[in-house]
C-alpha positions as CSV (number, residue, x, y, z in Angstrom):
1,X,19.3,17.9,-35.8
2,X,18.1,14.3,-36.6
3,X,20.9,12.9,-34.5
4,X,20.0,15.1,-31.5
5,X,16.3,14.0,-31.8
6,X,17.4,10.3,-31.9
7,X,19.6,10.8,-28.9
8,X,16.8,12.5,-26.9
9,X,14.4,9.7,-27.8
10,X,16.9,7.1,-26.7
11,X,17.5,8.9,-23.4
12,X,13.8,9.2,-22.8
13,X,13.3,5.5,-23.6
14,X,16.1,4.5,-21.2
15,X,14.6,6.7,-18.5
16,X,11.2,5.1,-19.0
17,X,12.8,1.6,-18.7
18,X,14.6,2.6,-15.5
19,X,11.4,3.9,-14.1
20,X,9.6,0.6,-14.7
21,X,12.6,-1.3,-13.5
22,X,12.8,0.7,-10.3
23,X,9.1,-0.1,-9.5
24,X,9.7,-3.8,-10.1
25,X,13.0,-3.9,-8.2
26,X,11.4,-2.1,-5.2
27,X,8.8,-4.8,-5.0
28,X,10.9,-7.9,-5.9
29,X,14.5,-6.8,-5.3
30,X,17.3,-6.3,-7.8
31,X,17.9,-10.0,-8.0
32,X,14.3,-10.6,-8.7
33,X,14.3,-8.2,-11.6
34,X,13.3,-10.2,-14.7
35,X,14.1,-8.9,-18.2
36,X,11.0,-10.5,-19.5
37,X,8.7,-8.9,-16.9
38,X,10.5,-5.6,-17.4
39,X,10.1,-5.8,-21.2
40,X,6.4,-6.5,-20.7
41,X,6.0,-3.5,-18.3
42,X,7.9,-1.2,-20.7
43,X,5.9,-2.6,-23.7
44,X,9.2,-3.5,-25.4
45,X,11.0,-6.6,-26.6
46,X,13.7,-8.2,-24.5
47,X,16.3,-7.3,-27.1
48,X,15.0,-3.7,-27.0
49,X,15.6,-3.5,-23.3
50,X,19.1,-5.1,-23.6
51,X,20.0,-2.6,-26.3
52,X,19.9,0.1,-23.6
53,X,22.0,-1.8,-21.0
54,X,23.9,-4.7,-22.5
55,X,23.6,-7.0,-19.5
56,X,21.4,-7.7,-16.5
57,X,24.3,-6.6,-14.2
58,X,24.5,-3.2,-16.0
59,X,20.7,-2.9,-15.7
60,X,20.9,-3.6,-11.9
61,X,23.6,-1.0,-11.5
62,X,21.7,1.6,-13.5
63,X,18.6,1.0,-11.3
64,X,20.7,1.4,-8.2
65,X,21.9,4.8,-9.5
66,X,18.3,5.7,-10.5
67,X,17.1,4.9,-7.0
68,X,20.0,6.9,-5.4
69,X,19.2,9.9,-7.6
70,X,15.5,9.8,-6.5
71,X,16.5,9.4,-2.9
72,X,18.9,12.4,-3.1
73,X,16.3,14.6,-4.8
74,X,13.6,13.7,-2.3
75,X,15.7,13.7,0.9
76,X,18.9,15.7,0.6
77,X,18.1,18.5,-1.9
78,X,15.2,19.9,0.2
79,X,17.2,19.5,3.4
80,X,20.0,21.7,2.0
81,X,17.5,24.6,2.0
82,X,17.3,24.4,5.8
83,X,19.6,26.3,8.2
84,X,22.8,24.5,9.1
85,X,22.7,22.6,12.3
86,X,19.8,20.8,13.9
87,X,17.2,22.2,11.4
88,X,19.2,20.6,8.5
89,X,19.9,17.4,10.4
90,X,16.3,17.0,11.3
91,X,15.2,17.7,7.7
92,X,17.5,15.0,6.4
93,X,16.3,12.4,8.9
94,X,12.6,13.2,8.7
95,X,13.0,13.3,4.9
96,X,14.3,9.7,5.0
97,X,11.5,8.8,7.3
98,X,9.0,10.2,4.8
99,X,10.8,8.3,2.0
100,X,10.2,5.1,3.8
101,X,6.5,5.9,4.2
102,X,6.1,6.9,0.6
103,X,7.7,3.8,-0.9
104,X,5.0,1.3,-0.1
105,X,7.0,-1.6,-1.5
106,X,10.1,-0.6,0.5
107,X,13.2,1.4,-0.1
108,X,15.1,-0.1,-3.1
109,X,18.4,0.9,-1.5
110,X,17.7,-0.7,1.8
111,X,16.5,-3.8,0.0
112,X,19.8,-3.8,-1.9
113,X,21.7,-3.7,1.4
114,X,20.1,-7.0,2.4
115,X,20.5,-8.5,-1.0
116,X,24.2,-7.8,-1.5
117,X,25.7,-7.5,2.0
118,X,27.3,-10.9,1.7
119,X,27.5,-11.2,-2.1
120,X,30.8,-9.8,-3.6
121,X,30.6,-8.1,-6.9
122,X,30.0,-4.7,-8.6
123,X,26.4,-4.5,-7.2
124,X,27.7,-4.8,-3.6
125,X,30.5,-2.4,-4.2
126,X,28.1,0.2,-5.5
127,X,25.7,-0.4,-2.5
128,X,28.6,0.1,-0.1
129,X,29.6,3.3,-1.8
130,X,26.1,4.7,-1.7
131,X,25.7,3.8,2.0
132,X,29.0,5.4,2.8
133,X,28.0,8.5,0.9
134,X,24.7,8.7,2.9
135,X,26.5,8.2,6.2
136,X,29.1,10.8,5.3
137,X,26.5,13.4,4.4
138,X,24.6,12.6,7.7
139,X,27.8,12.9,9.7
140,X,28.6,16.2,7.9
141,X,25.2,17.5,9.1
142,X,25.9,16.3,12.6
143,X,29.3,18.1,12.5
144,X,27.6,21.3,11.5
145,X,25.2,21.0,14.4
146,X,28.3,20.6,16.7
147,X,29.9,23.7,15.1
148,X,26.6,25.6,15.7
149,X,26.9,24.5,19.4
150,X,23.5,22.7,19.1
151,X,25.2,19.4,19.9
152,X,28.0,18.8,22.4
153,X,31.6,19.4,21.3
154,X,32.5,15.7,22.1
155,X,29.8,14.3,19.8
156,X,31.3,11.7,17.5
157,X,29.6,12.5,14.1
158,X,30.3,9.1,12.6
159,X,28.9,7.3,15.6
160,X,25.8,9.6,15.5
161,X,25.3,8.8,11.8
162,X,25.7,5.1,12.5
163,X,22.9,5.3,15.1
164,X,20.6,7.3,12.8
165,X,21.2,4.6,10.2
166,X,20.2,2.0,12.7
167,X,16.9,3.8,13.5
168,X,16.1,4.2,9.8
169,X,16.8,0.5,9.2
170,X,14.4,-0.4,12.0
171,X,11.8,2.0,10.6
172,X,12.1,0.4,7.2
173,X,11.5,-3.1,8.6
174,X,8.8,-2.2,11.0
175,X,6.9,-0.1,8.5
176,X,6.5,-3.3,6.3
177,X,5.9,-5.8,9.2
178,X,3.9,-3.9,11.8
179,X,1.9,-0.7,12.2
180,X,3.5,2.0,10.0
181,X,2.2,4.9,12.1
182,X,3.6,3.3,15.3
183,X,6.9,2.6,13.5
184,X,7.2,6.3,12.5
185,X,6.4,7.5,16.0
186,X,9.0,5.2,17.6
187,X,11.6,6.2,15.0
188,X,11.0,9.9,15.8
189,X,11.2,9.2,19.5
190,X,14.5,7.3,19.1
191,X,16.0,10.1,17.0
192,X,15.0,12.8,19.5
193,X,16.5,10.8,22.3
194,X,19.7,10.6,20.3
195,X,19.7,14.4,19.9
196,X,18.9,14.9,23.6
197,X,21.8,12.6,24.6
198,X,24.2,14.8,22.7
199,X,22.7,18.2,23.5
200,X,24.5,20.7,25.6
């Protein structure tokens, strides 16, 4: 009983540290994540933070996973409740658009793409795997829309997902640099044009 209580407390502490680290990394990037600043934000000692992760690299990877889980819960899980085809595809894409708007410091995952795209290592490998998973899920939704005859039979699902990804990257950047409302409007227009170009 005491062991279970200790384990639960340890898990709760780790979750709290990850939550604080996620906020800091969203603002400063994973490479800008300072153990000292994180310890202060979590009201812990540096050694206390390290006890839960072991190294800065392990912390960065854990924060990536934490961000991916949040993204999935906010974007993909609700979309799966929608009807297969264009309703689900639109829910996925609009969910991501909402995600960009809601994260005022920027999407941690998109930030990690820029940080690690030319930096070999475990962090880059994990970013690539997460982006590949996202594109695969998006392509799957496109394929279901093709099966439902809501998109043309000759639609290349992977190419379609690539273009959606490009729209989302532009939205992420323009939301931070320019007018967020205009960026959202332009992203929605681009997405609808993409659908229209592949409609029957």
